[in-house]
Steps between C-alpha positions, in 0.01 A plus 500: 500500500856368454605230748781603727792254451610309800663183610422265796657603836817294569609506135709733294596611159861503402639759269811479285745625775348264757516208266869572441555482870294189546680326217832593666377303805371218306812473276723516815313218678458293177881519431581370850240220481660380170860503647379230745358277222130594525274529195178690448142371475166663511148393633160637428351802696198286564513177707222271603376596852546136600876566435513808710267447798654358820858578407532832676315460814151643586629856479656437161177348370317816576745693279446294189344694212228265362390527136132455398447201268323734253331847487171302587643284771214549743215411271335166581634501861272342766575758770281303748759227543754753602279687747598498870295620796350850455604680184846362481648273231785240491726737297782246487292232340323743273832651370634151409180446293544820297877526501711198407816693421706764676798726446821353623601607858860413453732318258598198719165309509460541126862377468419180699197438286722558190753242629252235564313562167824482301706263715577276197633785302748653746826386663546499880642684691282751305636860519269778381417859530184709427455876470123557480226706678289357786177636654385534865171657622687685766439850634717729292760697695853626458720217376198254470310458169222288365691429182877453527779317346697211661835367384516147619786262484441130618665160488307192555609134524784543738520514882859625505548816694751614233178617333424730793839627492481598134171679566677705769792563254260615233333744746853615603593557128181671387496757774871560471456580117204723591716673773233438767615401857282229633454268797443135418295342770499123533294255703352144469144389518609188688625741781161663492335166539738438794359837642145345504614166638685637795219750558266199543295584184638266231173510300503878487813556297319705238317715764833574668700567189224728352513706818882512519518607136334830614751578768676788309169651399297483832750427779532224755191598702274471203667169393432360846139620493446329172641174630275539808200534271615179316494307838873485563551461884669763698786259572547440134498873434759552761725238332459673155578837670822359629598379164416827327706691758822308436794720388867463399676372193343241271715228661397618848129503415524149350686376810222638724226358278667160509490504877120591499427224247688257714260555788642808642175713465250551775288231354780244503387360169752369248450584132681261257354710202645817641835340550491384138428859383799629700721235341388626153554866614849420613594318177369788291685754706823311455456490128420881487819568712705280264358675188553848625244773447504875474149567650395461869358155592354392834267261680161653571289278730191727463509428123193279420377577149119434510494268198399147606711304248842578650661214683870585536723808461313829458644834394410867495697794378455858612666821388723650764483858379141550399177441709300242316389138567661183365641539153582132447408178675444123458597164643502112480183313427487116509145428431372737248497284185338219712181700498493452127586135510879495506619438847851500652639777268668772703562845384628833602465851357500871552288781356634849436236773537581720197252776595649548839855481363391774266379710789823446691714597199284815441512590868882463508559656164687186389371473142780568231456844357525377134179286513291775362541421133612200303540709177867588431467703183220724349520567126345851453310543171535803273294386210407200284838456335683521827261243648568249226879568535518401870262199501774248390731631769228461763435146381861411510549641853193310626648183364804577719282517803500879527157649589416768233207721433415692192289800559187446307438858363705783350429764762708773666828365639423654843203262531713208413770609748233533767373150418853367551540682832168377635593138415857541625638401160866576514587528131331670205589492120400795273563448134431732212600544141874545591505166681316317216747648249802399716367148592538572874272502810535787747498375862472720806547406869234688693679455826849632404416703188753306290406476130648279218430430139560141418473301175161361465640152424749491783272327747775412746599867540137601558449239762825586670382871516175389659658292779 
């Protein structure tokens, strides 16, 4: 019995029309990256688990796809040493024994590994971008996939907030070119550390940020419940509730936060770290104001971003006219390369979620109408002599960068016209004995109906007609 073809949940096939649209996104993003002086690299799909584990928090570690060492990875395993009470096993330890590699979860950690491994070959500040797939063992749902592409842009080896500004400018430019209205949300992890300090829980920064990061999804009540479960005191929760309830302009929110960090909260605790974060936010805000942007930018004190490696500014971008999660995000990280033996090398980056951007463009009907076909001209074929006649013309046009197809068989013209229509090919050339005798090619614009016979050797005139 034939096997029914299928693919894993959370993954997708992409047909020709979809790839044309995806490449439109990739090409737009790539072009913007390059205008800011960033160059492309690639890293392997597989990384050592030692590279990946511990970089994304406990929840991130659970979403890593682990790859068996071989098809016979479980042979020779002494299961007794992994047995716990009852019939349970230490699955974490056992998985590390049989799986030493995993599919990359993001592009930032592999980038940090790359920088350390190739530090003697690159110049700092090092500005790179990557456009590659990543994998997460998440529950598939609308807008969330197990395999998806990220478009990452990072600069490492500089602490200047001009880098943060340029990232925001790139976000602004990309989504303006794609004709998507977005809100660019900005916060700072030092400010979030300040939350924990004035809440009287300085050692639970991660617990607090992980909970706050879910605010949009589950609401304040659930966030408070999670903090309670993590042992945050009621007084501390009250302080954080006060912070998350602040409103007003960015400047007004920062002024209120400065007062709280200077001892104005119910706890009376002063947070030097939180004040430093506010200083950085104010500097970045002044740079953004000086540069001028077309998209909406604002301070979001609930923005936490759950990844452990962020240490400074953090960013998240959401579409204003389409209901979907974050379509872009990132931030500053000061310690990431230190994990791999190269300390004190600060970096900052942003990742564009190409798959979600695709969904937004589809939902808003923002893709250009002419992406359906790259082929500009179809040479219809009447017979063997006619085929040999047009082949040199097709070659010359291709050398001029014109996408040309030659129909492979001498079939009825209706079938060849139908083929051009299905592929949205705008021009067709039909040549018979008369054209061969005259040394011309017959060209027809399928949109307007205009038709011309041009000299076979007048390539400029042919190209002009096809424009």
